[in-house]
C-alpha positions as CSV (number, residue, x, y, z in Angstrom):
1,M,121.0,49.7,127.6
2,S,121.7,53.1,126.2
3,N,120.5,54.0,122.9
4,G,123.3,56.4,122.0
5,R,121.7,59.7,122.9
6,A,122.3,61.4,126.3
7,T,119.2,62.3,128.7
8,D,119.3,65.7,130.2
9,G,116.0,65.6,131.8
10,P,112.9,64.0,132.3
11,S,110.8,62.1,129.4
12,K,109.3,64.0,126.9
13,S,105.5,64.5,126.6
14,S,103.6,62.5,124.3
15,E,103.3,65.2,121.7
16,E,106.9,65.9,121.5
17,E,107.5,62.1,121.0
18,D,105.1,62.0,118.3
19,K,106.8,65.0,116.7
20,A,110.3,63.3,117.2
21,A,109.0,60.2,116.1
22,V,108.2,61.7,112.7
23,R,111.6,63.3,112.6
24,R,113.8,60.7,113.9
25,S,116.8,59.4,111.4
26,V,115.8,55.8,110.4
27,R,119.1,53.3,111.2
28,P,119.6,50.3,109.4
29,A,118.3,47.0,110.7
30,K,120.2,45.1,113.4
31,G,123.1,43.0,111.6
32,A,123.2,44.8,108.3
33,A,126.5,45.7,107.0
34,K,127.5,49.1,107.6
35,R,127.9,51.2,104.6
36,S,128.2,55.0,103.4
37,N,125.5,57.1,102.2
38,R,127.8,58.7,99.8
39,T,129.3,58.1,96.4
40,E,132.8,57.3,95.5
41,D,133.4,61.2,95.2
42,G,131.8,61.8,98.9
43,K,128.6,63.4,97.6
44,L,125.0,62.1,98.1
45,P,123.1,61.2,95.1
46,L,121.6,64.1,93.7
47,I,118.1,64.4,92.1
48,Y,117.0,67.8,90.2
49,Y,113.1,68.4,91.1
50,K,111.0,68.6,87.7
51,E,107.5,70.3,88.1
52,G,105.1,68.0,87.5
53,Q,107.2,65.0,87.6
54,A,107.4,62.5,90.4
55,L,110.7,61.6,91.8
56,K,111.3,58.6,89.4
57,D,115.1,57.7,90.5
58,L,114.2,57.0,94.2
59,A,112.8,53.5,93.5
60,K,116.2,52.5,91.5
61,L,118.4,54.2,94.3
62,F,116.4,52.1,97.1
63,Q,116.9,49.1,95.1
64,T,120.4,49.5,94.7
65,N,121.5,51.0,98.2
66,G,118.7,49.6,100.5
67,E,116.7,51.3,103.1
68,G,118.5,54.6,105.1
69,Q,119.9,55.8,102.0
70,V,120.0,59.7,102.1
71,V,119.1,61.6,98.7
72,E,119.6,65.3,97.8
73,V,116.9,67.0,96.0
74,R,117.4,70.4,94.3
75,I,114.3,72.6,93.6
76,A,114.1,75.8,91.6
77,M,112.3,78.7,93.2
78,E,110.0,79.1,90.4
79,S,108.4,75.5,91.4
80,M,108.1,76.5,94.8
81,T,104.6,78.0,94.8
82,N,101.1,77.2,95.7
83,A,100.3,77.5,91.8
84,N,102.4,74.1,91.2
85,V,100.1,71.4,89.6
86,L,100.8,68.8,91.8
87,V,100.5,70.9,94.6
88,R,97.1,72.4,93.6
89,S,96.0,68.8,93.2
90,R,97.6,67.4,96.6
91,Q,99.8,65.0,95.1
92,L,101.0,63.4,98.4
93,W,100.1,60.6,100.5
94,G,101.1,59.8,104.4
95,N,101.8,61.9,107.3
96,G,105.8,62.2,108.2
97,I,106.4,59.4,105.9
98,Y,105.1,59.6,102.4
99,T,105.0,57.3,99.2
100,Q,107.7,57.5,96.5
101,D,105.0,59.4,94.2
102,S,104.4,62.0,96.3
103,D,105.6,65.8,95.0
104,L,108.1,66.8,97.3
105,V,107.1,70.3,97.1
106,A,103.9,69.8,98.6
107,V,105.5,67.6,101.0
108,L,108.0,70.3,102.4
109,M,105.0,72.4,102.7
110,H,103.2,69.7,104.5
111,C,106.0,69.4,106.9
112,G,106.0,73.1,107.5
113,F,109.4,73.8,106.1
114,Y,108.2,76.3,103.6
115,N,105.1,78.4,103.2
116,Q,104.9,80.7,100.3
117,A,103.0,83.4,102.3
118,V,105.9,83.8,104.7
119,C,109.0,82.5,103.3
120,H,108.8,84.1,99.9
121,G,112.6,85.2,99.3
122,G,111.9,86.9,95.7
123,A,114.7,86.8,93.2
124,A,117.5,86.7,95.9
125,I,116.6,83.0,96.3
126,A,118.2,80.4,93.5
127,E,116.7,77.2,94.8
128,M,115.8,74.9,97.6
129,R,117.6,72.0,98.7
130,A,116.5,69.1,100.8
131,H,117.9,65.8,102.2
132,I,115.3,62.8,102.1
133,T,115.9,59.2,103.6
134,L,114.5,56.3,101.3
135,L,112.5,53.9,103.7
136,P,110.7,50.7,102.8
137,P,106.9,50.6,101.8
138,Q,104.7,51.1,104.8
139,K,101.7,49.2,105.8
140,A,99.3,52.4,105.7
141,Y,100.0,55.8,104.9
142,A,97.7,58.0,107.1
143,S,95.9,61.3,106.1
144,C,96.7,64.4,108.0
145,A,95.8,68.0,107.7
146,R,98.8,70.6,108.5
147,N,100.1,73.8,107.2
148,N,97.2,74.6,105.0
149,I,97.2,71.3,103.2
150,R,95.8,67.7,103.7
151,S,97.4,64.9,102.6
152,R,95.9,61.7,101.3
153,A,95.5,58.4,103.0
154,W,96.5,55.2,101.2
155,G,96.7,51.4,101.8
156,E,99.8,49.2,102.0
157,A,102.2,49.6,99.0
158,T,103.7,46.3,97.6
159,E,106.6,47.9,95.7
160,G,108.5,50.7,95.4
161,C,109.6,52.5,98.4
162,S,108.7,55.3,101.1
163,Y,110.7,58.8,101.8
164,Q,110.8,61.2,104.6
165,V,112.5,64.8,104.9
166,D,115.1,65.4,107.1
167,R,116.5,68.7,106.4
168,C,115.9,71.6,104.0
169,W,117.9,74.6,103.0
170,M,117.3,78.0,100.9
171,C,119.9,78.9,99.0
172,A,120.9,82.4,98.1
173,R,122.3,83.3,94.6
174,G,125.1,84.8,96.5
175,G,126.1,81.5,98.0
176,A,124.7,81.8,101.5
177,M,122.5,79.0,102.8
178,V,119.8,79.1,105.5
179,E,118.3,76.2,107.1
180,M,114.6,75.9,107.4
181,A,113.1,74.3,110.3
182,S,110.0,72.3,110.1
183,S,106.4,73.4,111.9
184,L,104.7,70.2,113.0
185,D,102.2,72.1,114.7
186,G,100.2,73.0,111.8
187,G,99.6,76.1,112.5
188,T,97.5,78.2,110.0
189,Y,99.2,81.3,108.8
190,V,97.1,84.6,108.2
191,S,98.1,86.3,104.8
192,A,96.5,89.0,102.7
193,T,93.4,87.9,100.4
194,F,93.3,90.9,98.4
195,A,95.5,93.4,97.3
196,P,94.8,96.5,95.2
197,A,96.4,96.8,91.9
198,A,98.8,99.3,91.2
199,G,98.7,99.2,87.4
200,E,96.6,98.0,84.4
201,R,97.2,94.0,84.0
202,P,97.5,92.8,80.5
203,T,95.9,90.0,79.4
204,V,97.4,87.6,76.2
205,T,95.4,86.8,73.8
206,R,95.5,85.0,70.3
207,S,96.6,87.3,67.6
208,H,95.2,87.1,64.0
209,A,95.9,84.7,61.7
210,H,97.8,87.0,59.4
211,L,100.3,87.9,62.3
212,H,101.6,84.2,62.7
213,M,99.8,83.4,65.9
214,R,102.0,85.8,68.0
215,T,100.5,87.0,71.4
216,R,99.8,90.4,72.2
217,P,99.1,92.0,75.4
218,L,95.4,93.6,75.4
219,Q,93.8,96.0,78.4
220,E,91.3,94.2,80.2
221,V,87.9,96.1,81.3
222,T,88.1,95.2,85.2
223,V,84.9,96.4,87.5
224,Q,86.0,97.3,91.0
225,F,83.8,98.2,93.8
226,N,84.2,102.1,95.0
227,L,84.3,103.3,98.6
228,C,80.6,102.8,98.9
229,N,80.8,99.2,97.9
230,E,79.2,99.8,94.4
231,P,80.5,98.7,91.3
232,W,82.7,101.1,89.2
233,L,85.3,100.7,86.4
234,K,89.0,100.4,87.3
235,Y,91.0,103.3,85.9
236,S,92.6,103.2,82.7
237,M,94.0,106.0,80.3
238,L,91.5,104.5,77.6
239,L,88.6,105.5,79.5
240,V,89.3,108.9,79.6
241,A,91.3,109.4,76.0
242,D,89.5,110.7,73.2
243,Q,87.6,108.2,71.0
244,G,88.3,110.1,68.0
245,L,89.0,113.5,65.8
246,K,85.9,114.8,66.0
247,A,84.8,116.9,68.8
248,P,81.8,115.1,70.0
249,Q,84.2,112.1,70.4
250,W,86.1,114.2,73.2
251,T,85.8,113.4,76.5
252,S,85.8,117.3,77.3
253,A,82.7,117.2,75.1
254,R,81.3,114.2,77.3
255,L,81.5,116.2,80.1
256,L,78.9,118.4,78.8
257,T,76.3,116.1,79.8
258,E,78.0,114.0,82.5
259,T,80.2,114.3,85.8
260,L,83.5,112.3,86.1
261,F,83.9,111.1,89.6
262,L,87.4,109.8,90.4
263,E,88.4,107.8,93.3
264,T,91.9,107.1,95.2
265,A,92.3,104.7,97.7
266,R,90.6,107.0,100.4
267,E,89.4,109.9,99.0
268,R,86.6,110.9,96.0
269,F,87.0,113.9,93.8
270,E,84.5,115.3,91.5
271,L,85.4,116.7,87.8
272,S,82.5,118.7,86.1
273,R,82.1,121.7,83.5
274,A,81.6,124.8,85.0
275,G,81.7,127.2,81.8
276,P,83.5,129.8,80.4
277,P,86.8,130.4,82.4
278,A,86.8,133.7,84.6
279,G,88.0,136.7,82.4
280,E,87.2,135.1,79.1
281,Q,85.0,136.6,76.6
282,P,81.6,135.2,75.7
283,G,82.2,134.9,72.4
284,E,85.4,132.2,72.8
285,S,85.0,128.4,73.0
286,Q,87.1,127.8,75.4
287,E,85.4,125.9,78.5
288,A,86.3,125.8,82.3
289,Y,85.9,122.7,84.4
290,R,85.4,122.5,88.3
291,F,87.5,120.0,90.3
292,G,86.8,119.5,94.0
293,K,87.1,116.8,96.6
294,C,84.3,115.5,97.9
295,K,83.6,115.7,101.6
296,L,82.3,112.3,102.0
297,A,82.0,109.1,99.6
298,W,78.3,109.3,99.1
299,P,76.2,106.3,97.7
300,Q,74.7,107.0,94.0
301,A,71.3,107.1,95.4
302,L,71.9,109.9,97.7
303,M,74.3,111.7,95.0
304,W,71.2,111.7,92.8
305,R,68.9,113.6,95.5
306,M,71.8,116.0,96.0
307,G,72.0,116.5,92.3
308,I,75.0,115.8,90.0
309,P,77.3,117.9,89.7
310,L,77.3,118.0,93.3
311,P,76.6,121.2,95.1
312,A,79.3,123.5,96.3
313,D,78.8,122.8,100.0
314,A,79.2,119.2,99.1
315,L,82.8,119.8,98.0
316,E,86.2,121.0,99.5
317,A,89.4,122.4,98.0
318,V,87.5,123.5,95.0
319,Q,89.0,124.8,91.8
320,P,86.3,126.4,90.1
321,A,87.8,127.3,86.7
322,L,90.4,125.1,85.4
323,P,91.0,124.7,81.5
324,W,91.1,121.1,80.2
325,E,94.6,121.3,79.8
326,A,95.3,121.5,83.2
327,F,94.4,117.9,83.8
328,Q,97.2,115.5,82.6
329,W,96.5,111.8,82.3
330,G,99.0,109.2,83.0
331,P,99.1,105.6,83.5
332,A,99.2,106.0,87.5
333,G,96.9,108.7,87.5
334,M,96.2,112.4,86.7
335,Y,98.5,115.4,87.5
336,L,97.1,118.4,88.4
337,N,99.3,121.5,89.5
338,G,102.2,119.2,89.6
339,Q,100.6,116.7,91.9
340,L,100.0,113.1,91.0
341,L,96.5,111.6,92.0
342,Q,96.8,107.8,91.9
343,I,93.3,107.3,90.5
344,L,92.0,103.5,91.1
345,R,88.4,103.9,90.1
346,I,86.8,106.3,87.7
347,H,82.9,106.9,86.6
348,F,80.9,108.5,84.5
349,A,77.4,110.1,86.2
350,P,75.0,111.5,84.0
351,N,74.1,115.2,85.2
352,R,71.0,115.4,87.2
353,S,69.2,118.1,89.1
354,S,68.2,118.0,92.5
355,P,64.5,117.7,93.2
356,P,62.4,120.0,94.9
357,Q,62.7,120.0,98.5
358,D,59.2,118.9,99.1
359,G,59.2,116.4,96.3
360,H,60.3,113.0,95.0
361,D,62.9,111.9,92.7
362,A,62.7,109.8,90.1
363,T,63.2,106.9,92.1
364,G,60.6,107.4,94.6
365,V,62.6,108.5,97.7
366,A,62.0,111.7,99.5
367,P,65.1,114.0,99.7
368,P,66.9,114.0,102.9
């Protein structure tokens, strides 16, 4: 007896049969009256997904229309994220067929219809649409780890219904629709786990009571690891800005006893005091500063032995005498001679002379 589907080759493998069993459409039982899944106006029942809430209307639709009812669910893209509360708490039970209180976003991720690291469409995507088929309660719901998420197991359900996802679309704001294919293999996606921040990250804190509990952004202090895997401060204009109106509170005055090291994503630079600029009279108070690129990113202990500021042979592309006004600081970094250095990390190191060649420094380590 024919099952209504043409066969064009040999029988499928057991693995393919398992996948087909998970995705097959469920037909009404034999002898049941034929009916339409659509309403009187020719449309499927529509449910809008609300983050943090289960699809409450599924049980009502199942009681009214019975097994095999197809329901369309629309999900805003703001909810299609791993930060979804029900996704993080793994609120899904079953494998292929899920309980009615399973979160649909978690189910779409578990079935491989959507992966945030791969399918992120940005502001151009308006919503996701899914067609689900209502099924009777199952005798058991198995647990399965797939697509970087593990579903939960559950025993026999005595009330309510179950459902499975048949189709899924990604809808753009311009009206275009892209059908998403499921990935039942459960492959693990490789995505970046660290991305350097391009700018400052504001944090929201409580304001004072006289500001009527308004929130305002405050700059946080963040520690990053430099090119030698040592902790440095993340660059911020607050760290290089003058701290008051008095001369001792200026950053340029701080460089009398300290040296400023700057790092980009690949290079390290040194900014130190060099004395009066060339051609200036000794009685004038104008200071000059040396700026150069470090040949290598040495660890702190080795720089102590070399001496801070670093010797001239440890730098390249040195500009020996620059006024303080030549350094223009901005949110993205420092401008020097019209060029922007995208500074990521900074570090103030106290000046330290190099020890004698036959001696030891304060750390007890012999010089190189």
